[in-house]
Backbone as CSV, one residue per row, in Angstrom:
resi,resn,N_x,N_y,N_z,CA_x,CA_y,CA_z,C_x,C_y,C_z
1,MET,8.148,28.341,27.875,7.758,28.252,29.268,6.654,27.216,29.417
2,ILE,6.693,26.523,30.536,5.630,25.575,30.871,5.059,25.947,32.228
3,ASN,3.848,25.501,32.473,3.222,25.670,33.787,3.292,24.338,34.506
4,ILE,3.636,24.380,35.781,3.648,23.186,36.616,2.633,23.409,37.730
5,LEU,1.686,22.496,37.841,0.667,22.563,38.887,0.999,21.562,39.971
6,LEU,0.861,21.994,41.218,1.146,21.148,42.377,-0.099,21.074,43.248
7,PHE,-0.351,19.902,43.813,-1.541,19.697,44.627,-1.169,19.091,45.974
8,ALA,-2.062,19.250,46.944,-1.992,18.636,48.270,-0.634,18.883,48.947
9,HIS,0.014,17.808,49.423,1.259,17.973,50.182,2.394,18.544,49.334
10,LEU,2.348,18.378,48.018,3.394,18.950,47.163,3.311,20.474,47.189
11,GLN,2.097,20.979,47.129,1.872,22.423,47.209,2.327,22.959,48.565
12,GLU,1.988,22.249,49.614,2.383,22.668,50.960,3.898,22.651,51.133
13,ALA,4.573,21.689,50.519,6.023,21.539,50.680,6.791,22.727,50.130
14,ILE,6.320,23.322,49.023,7.074,24.447,48.452,6.362,25.783,48.607
15,GLY,5.123,25.743,49.124,4.395,26.988,49.380,3.804,27.638,48.139
16,LYS,3.677,26.887,47.057,3.107,27.413,45.814,2.246,26.336,45.170
17,SER,1.198,26.768,44.490,0.356,25.809,43.781,0.707,25.726,42.301
18,GLU,1.478,26.704,41.820,1.805,26.746,40.397,3.180,27.385,40.199
19,LEU,3.922,26.836,39.258,5.215,27.391,38.861,5.201,27.610,37.357
20,ARG,5.897,28.608,36.909,6.095,28.842,35.472,7.593,28.819,35.235
21,VAL,8.053,27.832,34.462,9.491,27.627,34.278,9.826,27.408,32.813
22,ASP,11.070,27.667,32.467,11.533,27.492,31.090,12.167,26.118,30.939
23,LEU,11.328,25.088,30.913,11.802,23.711,30.767,11.118,23.020,29.596
24,SER,10.756,23.778,28.556,10.143,23.140,27.388,11.173,22.274,26.684
25,ASP,10.690,21.213,26.086,11.472,20.201,25.384,12.249,19.293,26.333
26,TYR,11.910,19.310,27.610,12.430,18.349,28.581,11.407,17.220,28.701
27,THR,11.861,16.051,29.137,10.922,14.971,29.409,10.320,15.177,30.801
28,VAL,9.197,14.505,31.036,8.576,14.554,32.360,9.581,14.087,33.414
29,GLY,10.324,13.028,33.131,11.330,12.522,34.072,12.409,13.549,34.375
30,GLN,12.872,14.263,33.361,13.885,15.302,33.578,13.321,16.454,34.417
31,ILE,12.068,16.774,34.207,11.447,17.840,34.989,11.280,17.402,36.443
32,LYS,10.935,16.139,36.654,10.861,15.622,38.027,12.217,15.759,38.717
33,GLU,13.281,15.370,38.021,14.632,15.500,38.587,14.956,16.953,38.898
34,TRP,14.634,17.861,37.986,14.889,19.289,38.191,14.139,19.785,39.422
35,MET,12.871,19.389,39.543,12.058,19.809,40.693,12.655,19.303,42.003
36,GLU,13.098,18.055,42.020,13.679,17.499,43.243,15.000,18.167,43.590
37,ASN,15.752,18.612,42.595,16.987,19.352,42.866,16.689,20.756,43.394
38,GLN,15.672,21.399,42.825,15.300,22.757,43.256,14.612,22.744,44.621
39,TYR,13.853,21.702,44.893,13.065,21.582,46.123,13.338,20.213,46.743
40,PRO,14.443,20.081,47.487,14.849,18.768,48.023,13.804,18.111,48.927
41,GLN,12.863,18.893,49.437,11.819,18.328,50.296,10.783,17.533,49.494
42,LEU,10.819,17.628,48.169,9.881,16.900,47.313,10.415,15.525,46.951
43,SER,9.499,14.584,46.853,9.807,13.275,46.290,8.730,12.996,45.254
44,LEU,9.116,12.956,43.989,8.155,12.822,42.902,8.196,11.463,42.220
45,GLN,8.904,10.508,42.797,9.071,9.217,42.136,7.777,8.424,42.010
46,ASN,6.872,8.529,42.970,5.620,7.765,42.926,4.414,8.666,42.692
47,ILE,4.650,9.784,42.039,3.607,10.765,41.780,3.116,10.603,40.345
48,MET,1.797,10.604,40.168,1.226,10.570,38.819,1.445,11.935,38.167
49,THR,1.591,11.929,36.872,1.762,13.187,36.145,0.775,13.251,34.988
50,ALA,0.401,14.470,34.672,-0.465,14.699,33.520,0.083,15.891,32.751
51,VAL,0.012,15.812,31.444,0.379,16.927,30.573,-0.879,17.317,29.806
52,ASN,-1.268,18.573,29.973,-2.489,19.072,29.332,-3.694,18.180,29.631
53,GLU,-3.805,17.791,30.901,-4.938,17.027,31.437,-5.015,15.585,30.943
54,GLU,-3.910,15.050,30.416,-3.852,13.640,30.034,-2.660,12.997,30.731
55,PHE,-2.878,11.815,31.287,-1.796,11.149,32.006,-0.580,10.983,31.104
56,ALA,0.610,11.121,31.708,1.854,11.119,30.941,2.890,10.216,31.606
57,THR,3.748,9.634,30.783,4.864,8.831,31.286,6.084,9.730,31.480
58,ASN,7.092,9.192,32.133,8.338,9.941,32.351,9.066,10.246,31.051
59,GLN,8.766,9.525,29.989,9.457,9.725,28.718,8.796,10.792,27.837
60,MET,7.615,11.225,28.198,6.905,12.209,27.377,7.632,13.552,27.400
61,ILE,7.737,14.181,26.246,8.386,15.489,26.137,7.342,16.581,26.340
62,VAL,7.677,17.548,27.186,6.789,18.669,27.492,7.189,19.840,26.601
63,LYS,6.227,20.366,25.887,6.465,21.447,24.918,6.118,22.813,25.496
64,ASP,6.619,23.854,24.853,6.337,25.228,25.242,4.827,25.447,25.309
65,GLY,4.353,26.021,26.409,2.935,26.298,26.588,2.155,25.181,27.255
66,ASP,2.781,24.008,27.440,2.092,22.892,28.085,1.920,23.136,29.575
67,THR,0.953,22.427,30.149,0.751,22.427,31.591,1.013,21.025,32.108
68,LEU,1.939,20.926,33.042,2.315,19.666,33.676,1.763,19.675,35.092
69,ALA,1.012,18.651,35.444,0.448,18.552,36.794,1.042,17.349,37.496
70,PHE,1.457,17.558,38.757,1.911,16.476,39.614,0.755,16.130,40.538
71,ILE,0.305,14.881,40.477,-0.902,14.457,41.173,-0.540,13.407,42.223
72,PRO,-0.559,13.782,43.502,-0.221,12.811,44.543,-1.339,11.787,44.706
73,PRO,-0.997,10.627,45.267,-2.034,9.625,45.507,-3.069,10.172,46.492
74,VAL,-4.286,9.765,46.303,-5.353,10.193,47.216,-5.922,8.970,47.914
75,SER,-6.418,9.203,49.093,-7.070,8.110,49.813,-8.429,8.597,50.272
76,GLY,-9.282,7.695,50.451,-10.622,8.053,50.892,-11.274,6.867,51.541
77,GLY,-12.434,7.077,51.992,-13.089,5.965,52.648,-14.560,6.193,52.755
């Protein structure tokens, strides 16, 4: 099992800030695809990702017990 953390509009889109799913040994890209299929209102193509608090590419494999965070762009002024 892995933990998926969602922030800002991603959290609002599905009504949850965290998911626990059995997607260990999938790549970040495969998990993004799975999320978009499960929640069609999400678009994760331009979203930063982190695995265990370190930025990750779409090719990185997520292992059992890992935490994957989807981090939307932020703006400020």
